[in-house]
C-alpha positions in Angstrom: 1.3 -1.4 -5.1 -1.5 0.6 -5.1 -0.8 1.8 -1.2 2.5 2.9 -2.3 1.3 5.0 -5.1 -1.0 6.6 -2.6 1.2 7.2 -0.1 3.8 8.6 -2.5 1.1 11.0 -3.8 0.4 12.0 -0.3 4.2 13.0 0.6 4.1 15.0 -2.9 1.4 17.1 -1.9 3.0 17.5 1.3 6.0 18.8 -0.1 4.2 21.0 -2.4 2.6 22.4 0.4 5.8 22.8 2.6 7.4 24.7 -0.3 4.7 27.5 -0.1 4.8 27.6 3.6 7.3 29.0 6.1 8.7 28.4 9.7 7.5 25.5 11.9 4.4 24.7 9.4 7.0 23.8 6.5 9.4 22.0 8.8 6.8 19.8 10.3 5.2 19.3 6.6 8.7 18.4 5.2 9.2 15.9 8.4 5.9 14.3 7.6 6.3 13.8 3.7 9.8 12.4 4.3 8.2 9.6 7.1 5.8 9.2 4.5 8.2 8.2 1.8 10.3 6.0 4.5 7.3 4.0 4.7 6.6 3.8 1.1 10.2 2.7 0.6 10.1 0.2 3.4 6.7 -1.3 2.0 8.2 -1.5 -1.8 11.0 -3.4 -0.3 8.6 -6.0 1.7 6.7 -6.3 -1.5 10.0 -6.8 -3.6 10.9 -9.6 -1.0 7.6 -11.1 -1.7 8.0 -11.1 -5.3 11.5 -12.6 -5.4 10.6 -15.4 -3.4 7.3 -16.2 -5.4 9.9 -15.7 -8.3 12.1 -18.3 -7.0 9.5 -20.7 -5.7 8.1 -21.0 -9.4 11.6 -21.4 -11.0 12.2 -24.4 -8.6 8.6 -26.0 -9.3 9.3 -25.7 -13.1 12.9 -27.1 -13.0 11.8 -30.1 -10.6 8.7 -30.4 -13.3 11.1 -30.5 -16.4 13.6 -33.2 -14.7 10.3 -35.3 -14.1 8.7 -35.0 -17.4 11.6 -34.4 -19.7 9.7 -35.4 -22.8 6.5 -33.6 -22.2 8.7 -30.5 -21.6 10.4 -30.8 -24.9 7.1 -31.4 -26.7 5.3 -28.1 -24.9 8.8 -26.5 -26.0 8.6 -27.7 -29.8 4.7 -27.0 -30.2 5.0 -23.2 -28.7 7.9 -22.6 -30.8 5.9 -23.8 -33.7 3.0 -21.9 -33.0 4.7 -18.7 -32.7 6.9 -19.3 -35.9 3.1 -19.2 -37.4 2.1 -16.2 -35.8 5.1 -14.4 -36.5 5.4 -15.5 -40.2 1.7 -14.8 -40.7 0.7 -11.8 -43.0 
């Protein structure tokens, strides 16, 4: 994610330079900035795919665990609810 932020920051700098430049230099800077933005967009899309796949895998594992151990899952959920209730009602 920091890579994407750095790429976007670089593209912003190029757009600022392009705003003050004229002629061929301005066109060159804008094209370079647009290329960097497209690269950042592609990188963000790739990261999104990875996050979605990891989320789906975690959901599948959780579902499998709950089906294999229903009473343990119920106990953990009840204990968590009880502890959260205690924390919320604490003054």
